[in-house]
N, C-alpha and C positions, 0 to 999 in steps of 0.2 A: 855565309857569315857575316860576310862584309857588307851584302845587301842590306840584312834584318840590320846590321849597324848605324848606316847611313838612314834609313827608314826612321830609325829611333831618334838619330840626331834631329832628321829634317821634322820630324813630328815635335820636337822638344823646341826647335826653331820656331816654328809656326806658332807652338803654342805660346812662347813666350810672345812674339811678337801681336798675337790676338790679344793677350793681358794689357801688353804696353799701348794698344792702341785702345781698348776699354779705359785705362789708367787716364792717358789723353783726351779723351771724350768726357771724363767724367766733371759735372759742374759744380762750381761753387760761386756762393756770395758772401758779402759781408752787409748787417742788419744794423744800422744805426738807429737807438730806439730810446725814447723816456719813460717807457713802462716799466711798472716794478717787477722786480726779479721774480716774485713767485707768478705773474702774468705770461711774462716773456719767456719765462724757463718751460711752463706748461705748454705753450706753443712750440720752442724749438723742438722739446722732445716729440711732440704729437709730429711735428713734419718731417722729423728724421725718420720716424718709423714709417710713413706715407711716402716719403721720398729718400730712401737712401742711395740714391745715387746721387743726391747732391748735398757738398760739403758746406754746411752755413754755419758762420761763424757772426757774433752779433757783441756790440758795445751799448751798454746803459748807461746813461746818464742823463743829467738835467737837460732839457731842451735847448738851454742857452750855452751850455758847455758842448752841447752837438753842435750847435751853429758856429760856436767859434771854431770847433775844431774843423767843420768844413772849410771856413773861411781861410784858414791857415794852409789846412790841404790845397784850395783852390789856387793860391796864391804860390803854392810849391808846384804846381801843374796837374795835381791829381788829385781828384777826391774818391779818396778810397771805398768810400761805401756804395753802395749798389741801391741800397734801400733804406729810406729814411720812412719811420712812424715814430710823430711825437703829438704832445695834443696843441700843439701852438698854431692854431691857423692860420696869423698873420705869415709866418716863416714862410710858408708852404705858397702863398699867394706872393710873396717878394721873390720867393726862387723860380716861380715861375716866369715872371715879370722880367726875370736877370736870364731866361732860357736855358736854367740849371736842370728844368723836368723834362724828363720822357714821356709823353702821353701814351697811355694804356688806357684800353675798353677793358677791362677784368671780363672774365669768360662767364661769368654769374651776376652780371650788374644789374640783369633785370628782375633778379629775385631779393635787389637791397632797398634799405629804405634810402632816401637824396636830400639830405639837407643843404646840397649847395644847388641854387636855383642856375648858377652859371657852370655848371658842369661839363667839362670840355675834357677829361680823361686825363689832366695834367697830376691831379692825384684825387682820391678815392677816402670818403670816411670809413675807418676800420672799426670805431664803436662811437657812442654818442654820452661823455661824460656829462654829469648833472651835477648844479649845485643846487641845493635847498637849504629850508631853516633846519639848523641840529640845535636839538633843546637838551636841557638836562630833566629828564625826568624826576629827578627828586624835589625840585623847584616849580618846573611848570608840569601841570596836570593835564592841561588840553593841549592837544596839538595844534598850532597856528596853522589857520586857513586861509589867511590872506598876509600881502607882504605888509601890509600895515600894521597887523598884530604885532611887530619886532619893534616898534614905538611906545607899546604900551607900559605902563608903569613899570611891572616885573622885569622887564629887560634894561631900564634904566640903569645906565652905566655899568651893565653886565652883560654885553652884546659886542660880538665882536665881527671883524674882516681881516683878511690878512691883507697887507699892504699891496695895494695894485700897481706901486712902483718895483716891488720885486717878486710878483705873482702873476703870470700871465693870467691865471684862470679868475684871480680877483678882478683883474683888470676887465677881462671878459664880461663877468658881474657887472661890475659897475656900469660900464658902456652899456649893456642891457637895460638895467635897471633905470638908467638915465633916459633910454631911447624911449622906452613903456612907460615911465612915470614923468619925466622931467627932472631938471635940478632941484625941485622941492624936495625930492624924495632924499638928496643928500643933504640938503636943509634939515630935513627932520632928523635924520640919524646924527647929525652933529647935535641937535638939540637933546637929542634922547642920551646923550653922550656916548656915542657908540666908540668902541675900542678898534684901533688898529695894531692888527697884532703883523707879526714879520712873515709869516708862511704858513701853509692854506691846512699843515698839518698841525703847527702851532694852534693855532684858533679852536683846532676839536679836540685837543687834549686839553686846554685851557676850561673848554666845556665839560668836558668828561670829568676833570677834577674839581668843577663846581666854581672856580676864580671866575670863571665866567657861565653866566645862563644860558646861552644861545649864543650862535654865528651863523654867518654864513658858509656852507662847507661842502666840500667835494664827496659825492657819493661814495666811492669806493673805500676810502679812509673810514669814513664815518662806519659803514657797514661793518667792517674790518674790527674796529673798536666795539660795535654792539654784537658781535659775536663772540668775541672772546669777554665778554661781560660787562662792557659800560654801560653806565644809567644815561642812553641816550636815546632818542626819537629822530624819526628825519621825515621832515614834512615837505611837500610840493605845494604851494600855491596856485592858482589855477595858471598862471603865468609862469612857466618851467625855464631855467636858465639851464641853457642846452649849449653843449660845447663839444664838436665833432672832434676827433681824433685822425687826424690824414694819415695814409700811408701813399709814398710816392716811390717812380724809380729814378734816381738818378740818370743824367741824359749822357749817353757816350758809354754806359756802362759795357766792359767786354763780356758781360755777363747776362745778357739780359732775358734770354730764356727761362734761366734760374729765378731771376727776380720776377719774372711775369708768373713763374710756377708758384713761389713764395707768395705774391699780391694775391691770385687766387684762392690760396690756400687758405689765408689768411681769412678772407670773405667768406668760407665754406660755413656750413652748419658744423661740423666738426670743430674749427677753429672758433667760431662764434659762441658756442657752448662754454668754450674754456672762458671766453672772455665774461658771458654773464656768471659763471659760476665766479668772478674775482669781485662782483659786485657793481657791475656798470653796466650801461644799454648796448645790447648787441644792435648791429644795423640789419638784424634780419626780424622779421616778424613770426619765423615758423621754432625760435628758439626759445625754451622756458625762462622766464626773468628771477632773479632772485625775488624770493618774497618780501624781502625788508624794503624792496624799492616801490613807494607809492604812487605805480604808473602800471597801466594794463597790458600798455605794449609799446615798442618803439616808435611806432607811428602814432600813438595817440600823443606821445611825449613831443614829437617833432610838430603835430599840429598845435599842441598847447605853448611850444617855445616860444620865446621872445625874439622875432626876426631881426637880422641887423646885416647891415652893408660891412661885409669885414676891407673891403679896399677904405671906404670912409674911417672904419675903426684904427686901419692903421695910420692913417693921415693925420688923424684927431690925438692918436695916444697920448701924446706930451701934453697938450693942450688940455684934455681931459685929466690926466692925473696931476698936473697942476691946480686945476680950478678945484678936483675933488679936496689934494691936501690944503688947499688953503679955506676951503668952507668945512673941514675937518677941524681946522687950526683956528677958526676964528678969525682969518683975515679977508673975510667976502667984504 
């Protein structure tokens, strides 16, 4: 009887020890992201289902707020995030230069579209956001086919773009358009009395309401409004404005394996299908696109996109924004 009791105690002890060792071995990670809640929420749920052994927490906020948070944490001695995923490409180049990113080559890299010609594993594109011409179908009956169409009479005083001093995507749009067409493009915008809105969502809202007739707008915001009944159209001229959304692992993370697992999952077909359903371009050609996107594949979009040197774009940002503002305000 004594031996049996000892055996039971020992079994309970070993079971408790095994449970404790498993608990100690459980992985965890923290993600900072600027992706909208419906997208990151769906990614979170799918990841947890596939990897129940990894505890994942995320903080969703604007890229600027996240970078400010990272700067504060860095000053305090420890960045809490393990993984960063936003749409502000310049931030990733800056962090790379400062030695804040862990190089990692995803296991499925060969299956992905590669928008970075200088790719070295410091960060990887996880989606391809686009900006096109958004127009109110009540007033514009034929979809614009060229960028010069926005200078037509029907758009005079009624076409908008978010303020590039406040919106990273708007700044990228202006930088790309100037790269492709020169500053004459901005001169034409000013001559046609293009309006400068505050944010990317506002100019699309104003186009949907009829306050504006058209604008340069982000894909997922536009498509979401179309699906909710807004009288909007979305068009791509031959030269596409494409902005990658990179994902990166923070240097020195104690949760490296979990972070690598998340990056691999984010780039998998399963996660990329979620991204495509949210109205933006995935980084895989084997994923079905939203039918409202006016392009046949991510590869086609990349081939048609205006290529830009991101390092130069960072260095020239202040001067570009000032010159754009001066021209638009008639101070040229």
